[in-house]
NUMARKOL-938884 format. One line per field, with one value per residue (C-alpha): chain; residue number from 1; x, y, z. Coordinates in steps of 0.05 Angstrom, whole numbers, plus 5000, padded with zeros to 4 digits. Layout:
BEGIN
chaine = (A,...)
num = (NUM,...)
px = (X,...)
py = (Y,...)
pz = (Z,...)
% end
This chain:
BEGIN
chaine = (A,A,A,A,A,A,A,A,A,A,A,A,A,A,A,A,A,A,A,A,A,A,A,A,A,A,A,A,A,A,A,A,A,A,A,A,A,A,A,A,A,A,A,A,A,A,A,A,A,A,A,A,A,A,A,A,A,A,A,A,A,A,A,A,A,A,A,A,A,A,A,A,A,A,A,A,A,A,A,A,A,A,A,A,A,A,A,A,A,A,A,A,A,A,A,A,A,A,A,A,A,A,A,A,A,A,A,A,A,A,A,A,A,A,A,A,A,A,A,A,A,A,A,A,A,A,A,A,A,A,A,A,A,A,A,A,A,A,A,A,A,A,A,A,A,A,A,A,A,A,A,A,A,A,A,A,A,A,A,A,A,A,A,A,A,A,A,A,A,A,A,A,A,A,A,A,A,A,A,A,A,A,A,A,A,A,A,A,A,A,A,A,A,A,A,A,A,A,A,A,A,A,A,A,A,A,A,A,A,A,A,A,A,A,A,A,A,A,A,A,A,A,A,A,A,A,A,A,A,A,A,A,A,A,A,A,A,A,A,A,A,A,A,A,A,A,A,A,A,A,A,A,A,A,A,A,A,A,A,A,A,A,A,A,A,A,A,A,A,A,A,A,A,A,A,A,A,A,A,A,A,A,A,A,A,A,A,A,A,A,A,A,A,A,A,A,A,A,A,A,A,A,A,A,A,A,A,A,A,A,A,A,A,A,A,A,A,A,A,A,A,A,A,A,A,A,A,A,A,A,A,A,A,A,A,A,A,A,A,A,A,A,A,A,A,A,A,A,A,A,A,A,A,A,A,A,A,A,A,A,A,A,A,A,A,A,A,A,A,A,A,A,A,A,A,A,A,A,A,A,A,A,A,A,A,A,A,A,A,A,A,A,A,A,A,A,A,A,A,A,A,A,A,A,A,A,A,A,A,A,A,A,A,A,A,A,A,A,A,A,A,A,A,A,A,A,A,A,A,A,A,A,A,A,A,A,A,A,A,A,A,A,A,A,A,A,A,A,A,A,A,A,A,A,A,A,A,A,A,A,A,A,A,A,A,A,A,A,A,A,A,A,A,A,A,A,A,A,A)
num = (1,2,3,4,5,6,7,8,9,10,11,12,13,14,15,16,17,18,19,20,21,22,23,24,25,26,27,28,29,30,31,32,33,34,35,36,37,38,39,40,41,42,43,44,45,46,47,48,49,50,51,52,53,54,55,56,57,58,59,60,61,62,63,64,65,66,67,68,69,70,71,72,73,74,75,76,77,78,79,80,81,82,83,84,85,86,87,88,89,90,91,92,93,94,95,96,97,98,99,100,101,102,103,104,105,106,107,108,109,110,111,112,113,114,115,116,117,118,119,120,121,122,123,124,125,126,127,128,129,130,131,132,133,134,135,136,137,138,139,140,141,142,143,144,145,146,147,148,149,150,151,152,153,154,155,156,157,158,159,160,161,162,163,164,165,166,167,168,169,170,171,172,173,174,175,176,177,178,179,180,181,182,183,184,185,186,187,188,189,190,191,192,193,194,195,196,197,198,199,200,201,202,203,204,205,206,207,208,209,210,211,212,213,214,215,216,217,218,219,220,221,222,223,224,225,226,227,228,229,230,231,232,233,234,235,236,237,238,239,240,241,242,243,244,245,246,247,248,249,250,251,252,253,254,255,256,257,258,259,260,261,262,263,264,265,266,267,268,269,270,271,272,273,274,275,276,277,278,279,280,281,282,283,284,285,286,287,288,289,290,291,292,293,294,295,296,297,298,299,300,301,302,303,304,305,306,307,308,309,310,311,312,313,314,315,316,317,318,319,320,321,322,323,324,325,326,327,328,329,330,331,332,333,334,335,336,337,338,339,340,341,342,343,344,345,346,347,348,349,350,351,352,353,354,355,356,357,358,359,360,361,362,363,364,365,366,367,368,369,370,371,372,373,374,375,376,377,378,379,380,381,382,383,384,385,386,387,388,389,390,391,392,393,394,395,396,397,398,399,400,401,402,403,404,405,406,407,408,409,410,411,412,413,414,415,416,417,418,419,420,421,422,423,424,425,426,427,428,429,430,431,432,433,434,435,436,437,438,439,440,441,442,443,444,445,446,447,448,449,450,451,452,453,454,455,456,457,458,459,460,461,462,463,464,465,466,467,468,469,470,471,472,473,474,475,476,477,478,479)
px = (5286,5222,5162,5105,5032,5016,4946,4974,5023,4965,4926,4986,5000,4927,4929,4991,4958,4895,4933,4973,4908,4872,4926,4928,4851,4857,4913,4894,4832,4872,4933,4892,4860,4922,4974,4928,4923,4990,5033,4997,5011,5085,5088,5053,5099,5161,5136,5122,5191,5226,5183,5216,5285,5262,5238,5306,5344,5303,5310,5278,5316,5258,5222,5288,5318,5255,5255,5329,5338,5276,5305,5369,5343,5360,5434,5466,5530,5491,5444,5505,5534,5470,5446,5514,5511,5442,5458,5520,5479,5428,5483,5506,5434,5416,5480,5469,5397,5416,5472,5425,5370,5417,5444,5374,5351,5407,5412,5339,5320,5245,5256,5286,5221,5217,5289,5285,5223,5253,5318,5280,5236,5297,5323,5277,5329,5386,5338,5304,5374,5393,5322,5333,5258,5265,5305,5249,5199,5244,5246,5171,5181,5112,5103,5161,5142,5070,5082,5139,5099,5035,5076,5114,5050,5014,5073,5072,4997,5009,5067,5025,4970,5020,5069,5034,4991,4996,5012,5085,5091,5109,5180,5156,5104,5158,5201,5142,5128,5200,5192,5127,5154,5226,5234,5243,5301,5355,5318,5314,5389,5402,5353,5378,5439,5398,5389,5455,5518,5516,5579,5598,5625,5666,5619,5647,5627,5553,5537,5500,5444,5435,5395,5337,5340,5335,5278,5240,5256,5230,5167,5158,5166,5116,5067,5076,5065,5004,4973,4985,4973,4897,4893,4944,4905,4839,4866,4893,4831,4772,4795,4795,4723,4734,4800,4766,4711,4760,4808,4753,4736,4809,4824,4767,4788,4861,4845,4807,4859,4916,4885,4869,4934,4970,4942,4975,5041,5061,5058,5119,5173,5136,5129,5200,5226,5188,5217,5286,5266,5242,5179,5130,5071,5080,5087,5022,4983,5008,4993,4924,4910,4932,4890,4830,4841,4846,4779,4745,4759,4763,4696,4653,4694,4680,4605,4601,4637,4589,4526,4548,4587,4539,4539,4614,4626,4577,4607,4680,4675,4607,4544,4576,4618,4558,4576,4640,4598,4596,4672,4676,4628,4675,4737,4701,4693,4767,4786,4781,4824,4875,4884,4887,4937,4980,4978,4994,5047,5082,5070,5076,5112,5166,5186,5190,5239,5192,5201,5217,5148,5115,5149,5130,5056,5056,5088,5039,4978,5007,5013,4943,4915,4948,4922,4851,4852,4870,4812,4758,4769,4747,4678,4667,4712,4727,4686,4732,4793,4761,4741,4811,4838,4788,4810,4884,4875,4832,4881,4941,4904,4887,4959,4991,4944,4952,5028,5031,4992,5045,5092,5044,5016,4940,4915,4846,4847,4774,4742,4713,4686,4614,4612,4637,4583,4529,4557,4556,4483,4469,4505,4460,4397,4419,4431,4364,4326,4354,4347,4273,4257,4299,4312,4379,4395,4451,4412,4412,4488,4505,4454,4477,4551,4541,4492,4530,4597,4571,4525,4577,4628,4576,4553,4625,4636,4575,4590,4660,4701,4768,4794,4740,4729,4803,4809,4748,4773,4840,4804,4761,4823,4860,4800)
py = (5106,5091,5124,5076,5096,5122,5092,5023,5028,5044,4984,4938,4966,4959,4886,4874,4907,4867,4801,4821,4831,4769,4717,4726,4722,4655,4627,4650,4606,4545,4562,4578,4508,4468,4499,4506,4563,4551,4546,4604,4645,4626,4646,4713,4729,4712,4750,4812,4807,4803,4859,4910,4892,4891,4962,4982,4948,4985,5053,5105,5079,5058,5125,5162,5114,5116,5192,5203,5148,5171,5242,5218,5155,5180,5186,5117,5140,5179,5120,5074,5122,5135,5063,5041,5094,5072,4998,5008,5046,4989,4937,4974,4982,4909,4882,4925,4902,4828,4835,4869,4818,4758,4790,4797,4730,4689,4734,4727,4658,4671,4674,4604,4570,4619,4620,4574,4609,4678,4659,4633,4694,4740,4715,4769,4821,4799,4779,4848,4878,4844,4852,4927,4934,5010,5008,4976,5025,5084,5060,5046,4973,4953,4897,4861,4878,4856,4791,4771,4787,4750,4690,4683,4691,4639,4591,4604,4587,4522,4505,4522,4473,4419,4421,4452,4394,4389,4425,4404,4447,4512,4512,4497,4552,4601,4583,4592,4660,4681,4657,4695,4761,4761,4699,4737,4778,4737,4747,4821,4825,4793,4838,4901,4899,4927,4992,5001,4969,4965,4962,4975,5044,5075,5090,5159,5186,5172,5226,5269,5218,5204,5265,5252,5176,5185,5234,5185,5129,5170,5184,5109,5094,5149,5121,5050,5072,5113,5053,5003,5041,5041,4965,4963,5013,4980,4913,4941,4982,4944,4872,4820,4830,4902,4884,4827,4873,4928,4879,4857,4929,4948,4887,4903,4977,4959,4914,4969,5021,4977,4965,5038,5065,5019,5064,5124,5088,5091,5167,5174,5158,5195,5259,5252,5247,5310,5347,5332,5369,5430,5433,5462,5464,5390,5371,5407,5378,5307,5312,5339,5282,5230,5260,5261,5186,5175,5210,5172,5106,5127,5162,5105,5055,5095,5099,5025,5006,5049,5020,4946,4947,4901,4849,4852,4840,4782,4748,4756,4747,4720,4746,4747,4806,4848,4902,4916,4951,5015,5023,5002,5059,5110,5079,5080,5155,5162,5122,5183,5225,5169,5161,5237,5244,5189,5223,5294,5271,5212,5227,5303,5332,5278,5283,5359,5345,5365,5301,5340,5374,5306,5276,5333,5330,5253,5257,5311,5272,5207,5239,5270,5202,5170,5222,5219,5143,5146,5195,5166,5090,5076,5103,5089,5028,5007,5065,5114,5080,5088,5160,5181,5150,5191,5256,5241,5223,5285,5331,5302,5307,5381,5399,5361,5389,5461,5454,5420,5476,5526,5493,5478,5518,5520,5451,5423,5366,5375,5386,5315,5319,5338,5280,5232,5255,5242,5172,5158,5180,5123,5075,5097,5089,5019,4999,5022,4995,4925,4927,4947,4894,4834,4849,4833,4774,4750,4777,4846,4844,4817,4861,4924,4911,4894,4950,5001,4987,4982,5042,5085,5077,5087,5151,5176,5159,5197,5256,5257,5243,5240,5184,5136,5163,5161,5089,5066,5103,5066,4999,5016,5037,4973,4931)
pz = (4569,4532,4567,4578,4583,4652,4649,4630,4687,4734,4709,4719,4788,4808,4784,4826,4887,4877,4874,4935,4972,4945,4956,5033,5034,4998,5040,5110,5120,5099,5141,5203,5200,5182,5228,5287,5337,5372,5309,5276,5339,5335,5262,5273,5331,5291,5231,5272,5305,5238,5208,5254,5229,5157,5169,5197,5140,5088,5123,5078,5019,4973,4965,4962,4910,4866,4866,4854,4802,4764,4759,4725,4691,4621,4639,4647,4683,4735,4747,4756,4807,4845,4846,4872,4927,4948,4946,4989,5042,5039,5050,5113,5140,5125,5156,5218,5224,5219,5271,5321,5308,5319,5382,5411,5384,5417,5477,5498,5524,5515,5440,5437,5413,5355,5332,5272,5245,5257,5221,5161,5156,5166,5098,5071,5092,5046,4992,4993,4990,4924,4898,4884,4872,4873,4809,4768,4797,4780,4707,4708,4687,4712,4661,4692,4764,4756,4717,4764,4826,4805,4780,4846,4888,4846,4854,4929,4933,4895,4942,5002,4985,4963,5021,5082,5103,5179,5244,5234,5171,5205,5177,5107,5111,5134,5074,5026,5058,5042,4971,4964,4991,4965,4923,4857,4883,4849,4783,4798,4810,4742,4705,4739,4692,4635,4673,4710,4737,4813,4854,4926,4942,4998,5055,5074,5006,5017,5069,5018,5015,5089,5110,5063,5075,5151,5145,5101,5150,5208,5167,5155,5229,5247,5197,5223,5295,5274,5238,5294,5359,5352,5355,5412,5454,5436,5461,5526,5544,5513,5503,5449,5425,5404,5372,5333,5307,5289,5255,5208,5187,5180,5138,5089,5088,5076,5017,4981,5000,4976,4908,4894,4923,4874,4819,4852,4865,4792,4793,4838,4787,4731,4772,4798,4727,4708,4768,4738,4674,4714,4672,4723,4675,4655,4728,4747,4688,4701,4776,4760,4712,4762,4818,4771,4758,4833,4846,4789,4825,4898,4905,4877,4918,4981,4965,4948,5013,5053,5020,5022,5087,5125,5070,5060,5134,5135,5074,5095,5170,5188,5220,5290,5265,5243,5294,5254,5201,5243,5246,5172,5155,5187,5155,5087,5093,5113,5050,5005,5052,5061,4986,4976,5032,5001,4933,4955,5004,4971,4897,4896,4957,4963,4889,4901,4957,5014,5055,5118,5115,5101,5161,5207,5187,5193,5262,5287,5265,5292,5360,5354,5334,5394,5443,5416,5420,5494,5506,5462,5459,5532,5515,5441,5431,5358,5330,5366,5334,5265,5279,5301,5237,5197,5233,5223,5149,5135,5171,5134,5068,5079,5100,5042,4990,5012,5013,4945,4912,4933,4883,4827,4770,4766,4746,4729,4779,4799,4731,4731,4801,4781,4731,4785,4833,4780,4771,4846,4849,4800,4848,4905,4862,4842,4914,4941,4881,4887,4963,4958,4905,4929,5002,5035,4989,4943,4883,4916,4925,4856,4821,4857,4841,4768,4750,4792,4759,4688,4696,4730,4675,4620,4653,4659,4586,4562,4608,4577,4639,4604,4648,4624,4553,4537,4561,4521,4459,4464,4470,4408,4370,4385,4363)
% end
C-alpha cells in the first residue's frame, strides 16, 4: 500500500469536515421556511428515531474495523479474511436493527404519521452496510473519500433547492437526506474491490471480534448519552429558552470541533498501521507530530472563538441570542480538552488495544456529567451545562493522556507550544486593536480574522514551528 502524506490526508479530512459542517448551515434556513414548523418537527422526530437504530446497526464496528484492517493492510489475504468477518458481523447487526425497528414502527399506533418518513430514512442502514466506509479509512484513501463526499453533498444541495419547494415536500427531502448521508455507498461497494474481496462468513467463527466491538459500541453509547443529556435535563428543568440559547452555543462549538477533529481522524489508521509493525519509537514520534499539529490549530481556534463569541452568535443566530455568548465562552475553553481527549483516546489508546480503558473513563465522566447537570442546571441554567461539559472533557483528557504515555517512548509533542502561545498573543493584540479603532463593526470582525490568521501563520513560520514551516516549504518546492 502506497503511504500518502499525513499532512495531505489531514488537509483533505479537514476539507471534508468543513463541508459536512457548512452544508447543513446552508440548507437549514431554507428547509425550516419551506417545510414549516409541523413538517420539520415530523422530520426531526423521524430522524432521531432512526438514528438510534443506525447506532445499533453500526455497533462499534467502524473504529474496530479501521484499526484491525490498518494493521494488516499490506497483506491482501488477511485483509480479505478480516473485512469479510467484519462485514458479516455488520450484516447481522444491521438486519437485527431493521427487524426491531419495523416491529416497533408497526406495533406502535402513535408512530403511524411518521412511518413513511422513518422507512425512507431507515434506508441509511443497508446503504451504510454496503458502503464499507471503514475500509477506505483503513487504507487512508482520503482523496476518494473527500471528493466523493463533497460531490454527493453538493448534488444534494442542488436537489434540495430544485425539488423541495413546498410543505408537501417532506418525502422528497427525506430521500435527499438519504442520498446525502449514504448515497455513495453503491460506488463504495464497487471501489472496495481494489482493496479486498468481501464475502459472507459463518457466524460462529466470528466470536474473536465481538468483545472489542461490543466494548467500542458501549463506548459510543456512553458518549452519545453524555453529549445529549445536558440538553434533555436543561429542557426539563429550565424550559425552551435555555435550550434555545444552549443549542446556539453548542452548534457553533460543534462546527469548530468537527472541522479540527477531522484533522485528527486521519491519524487512527496511520497509528494503527505502525502498531502492527511494533515500532514503538516510530509510533511515539508520529503521535507527537500529530498532537503538535492539533495544538497548532486548536489553540488559536479556541482563542478566536473566545474573542469573537459575541459577534459569531449575533451573525449566526441574531441579537436575541446574545446571552448564548456566556455558555459559548465556556465551551470554547473546553474545545482544547475535547480535541485532546479525542486524540489520546481514539487515535492513540484504541490503536494500542486499550478500548476497555477508554470505555471505562468515558462512562465514568458521562455519569459525572449527568450528576453535575442535575445539581447545577437548576441554578446556573445553560452555563452549568457548558461547565459540566468542560469538566468532563478536561477529566477525560487528563486520564487518556496519562494512560497513553505509559505505552509511549518520550516524544516532543509540546516543543512547539511556546511558539503557538506567541502566535496567539498576536491574535489577542489584533482583536483589541481593531475593536478600539473601529468599534463593534463588520470592519472589526473582518480585520481581526484576516490579520490574525495571516499574522499567526507568519509568526509560526519565522519561529520555525515545523507544522507551518514544513507546509510552506512544500508549497514553495512545488512552485
